Structures are given as structure tokens and as C-alpha cells.
C-alpha beads as a LAMMPS data file, in Angstrom:
LAMMPS data file: protein, C-alpha beads

88 atoms
87 bonds

1 atom types
1 bond types

-500.0 500.0 xlo xhi
-500.0 500.0 ylo yhi
-500.0 500.0 zlo zhi

Masses

1 110.0

Atoms # bond

1 1 1 86.505 -424.196 -5.628
2 1 1 87.057 -425.324 -2.006
3 1 1 90.769 -424.760 -0.377
4 1 1 90.701 -428.445 0.618
5 1 1 89.854 -429.723 -2.888
6 1 1 92.732 -427.315 -4.362
7 1 1 95.294 -428.554 -1.622
8 1 1 94.523 -432.106 -2.584
9 1 1 94.845 -431.773 -6.210
10 1 1 98.319 -430.250 -6.035
11 1 1 99.289 -431.936 -2.996
12 1 1 100.176 -428.917 -0.805
13 1 1 99.084 -427.724 2.616
14 1 1 95.300 -426.273 3.042
15 1 1 97.264 -423.392 4.621
16 1 1 99.566 -422.543 1.564
17 1 1 96.227 -421.774 -0.935
18 1 1 95.210 -418.692 0.996
19 1 1 98.583 -417.710 1.292
20 1 1 99.316 -417.637 -2.471
21 1 1 95.846 -416.229 -3.293
22 1 1 96.951 -413.115 -0.965
23 1 1 100.343 -412.837 -2.511
24 1 1 98.858 -412.371 -5.741
25 1 1 96.759 -409.657 -4.424
26 1 1 93.285 -410.992 -4.411
27 1 1 90.949 -410.866 -1.158
28 1 1 90.264 -414.190 0.334
29 1 1 86.730 -414.740 1.316
30 1 1 85.846 -415.054 4.815
31 1 1 84.581 -418.758 5.731
32 1 1 81.033 -419.192 6.143
33 1 1 77.668 -418.429 4.673
34 1 1 76.021 -414.948 4.313
35 1 1 72.747 -414.688 5.551
36 1 1 71.077 -415.178 2.238
37 1 1 73.112 -418.619 1.498
38 1 1 72.481 -419.671 5.275
39 1 1 68.598 -419.071 4.659
40 1 1 68.913 -421.185 1.319
41 1 1 70.703 -423.993 2.613
42 1 1 68.457 -424.365 5.627
43 1 1 65.271 -423.921 3.320
44 1 1 66.499 -426.563 1.052
45 1 1 67.302 -429.034 3.793
46 1 1 63.581 -428.339 5.523
47 1 1 62.219 -429.180 1.893
48 1 1 63.487 -432.671 2.280
49 1 1 66.945 -432.844 0.755
50 1 1 69.830 -434.192 2.649
51 1 1 72.703 -432.310 3.890
52 1 1 74.709 -433.987 1.309
53 1 1 72.418 -433.154 -1.637
54 1 1 72.232 -429.361 -0.389
55 1 1 75.936 -429.127 -0.053
56 1 1 76.302 -430.317 -3.460
57 1 1 73.637 -428.136 -5.110
58 1 1 75.277 -425.146 -3.619
59 1 1 78.704 -426.170 -3.788
60 1 1 79.781 -425.639 -0.106
61 1 1 80.381 -428.387 2.564
62 1 1 78.079 -430.394 4.630
63 1 1 79.299 -428.866 7.695
64 1 1 78.186 -425.355 6.272
65 1 1 74.631 -426.822 5.754
66 1 1 74.291 -428.381 9.068
67 1 1 75.437 -425.145 10.937
68 1 1 73.085 -423.083 8.624
69 1 1 70.276 -425.330 9.720
70 1 1 71.115 -424.986 13.230
71 1 1 71.874 -420.925 12.906
72 1 1 68.338 -420.863 11.288
73 1 1 66.518 -422.416 14.192
74 1 1 66.028 -425.928 12.438
75 1 1 66.412 -429.378 13.527
76 1 1 68.664 -432.083 12.082
77 1 1 66.728 -435.282 11.084
78 1 1 68.284 -438.514 12.303
79 1 1 70.792 -440.207 10.420
80 1 1 70.319 -443.140 8.249
81 1 1 67.623 -444.274 5.589
82 1 1 64.467 -442.436 5.762
83 1 1 61.428 -444.751 6.991
84 1 1 59.517 -446.330 4.218
85 1 1 56.138 -445.210 3.693
86 1 1 53.999 -447.875 4.233
87 1 1 50.848 -448.537 1.886
88 1 1 48.086 -450.960 2.544

Bonds

1 1 1 2
2 1 2 3
3 1 3 4
4 1 4 5
5 1 5 6
6 1 6 7
7 1 7 8
8 1 8 9
9 1 9 10
10 1 10 11
11 1 11 12
12 1 12 13
13 1 13 14
14 1 14 15
15 1 15 16
16 1 16 17
17 1 17 18
18 1 18 19
19 1 19 20
20 1 20 21
21 1 21 22
22 1 22 23
23 1 23 24
24 1 24 25
25 1 25 26
26 1 26 27
27 1 27 28
28 1 28 29
29 1 29 30
30 1 30 31
31 1 31 32
32 1 32 33
33 1 33 34
34 1 34 35
35 1 35 36
36 1 36 37
37 1 37 38
38 1 38 39
39 1 39 40
40 1 40 41
41 1 41 42
42 1 42 43
43 1 43 44
44 1 44 45
45 1 45 46
46 1 46 47
47 1 47 48
48 1 48 49
49 1 49 50
50 1 50 51
51 1 51 52
52 1 52 53
53 1 53 54
54 1 54 55
55 1 55 56
56 1 56 57
57 1 57 58
58 1 58 59
59 1 59 60
60 1 60 61
61 1 61 62
62 1 62 63
63 1 63 64
64 1 64 65
65 1 65 66
66 1 66 67
67 1 67 68
68 1 68 69
69 1 69 70
70 1 70 71
71 1 71 72
72 1 72 73
73 1 73 74
74 1 74 75
75 1 75 76
76 1 76 77
77 1 77 78
78 1 78 79
79 1 79 80
80 1 80 81
81 1 81 82
82 1 82 83
83 1 83 84
84 1 84 85
85 1 85 86
86 1 86 87
87 1 87 88
């Protein structure tokens, strides 16, 4: 569960959560995606999913997906609705 969600649920500052985790003797994971997660996020986005859809599927933030796409050399699609396919 993301620190932001935990801090909102319990009404504490987001900096409190990692401090409590460390105090309990548990390792705090380093922010960011590993190489495999980064490649997967980028691949899902490139397959046509939105940033939000990829984030929800992987349980990560939209910003992490956006950064993964850029780090993998991808390009972000314009925001807004996708253009409708015209049929004639």
C-alpha cells in the first residue's frame, strides 16, 4: 500500500510511516521501479493502456508510469479523449 494512502487513512504525515516502519526493524523499499517493472509499465502503456490504467493494474502511481515510459524512451500520448475511429 502506498505511503500516501496509509498516511491519509490514519491521518498522519507521510514522513511518519517510513519512520515507524524503520523503528519496527523492517527495511523500507527504495522509491522507484526496478528495471523489470519499468519495462512492464512502459510496455503496457505502449500497448494502448492509459497511464491511469497501467498504474491501477500495477499498483503504482501515475507519475511512476509516466517516468517509466520516458526512461524507456517512449513518448507520452496527448491528454484527453482518444480520437474516434471514423467509419464510412
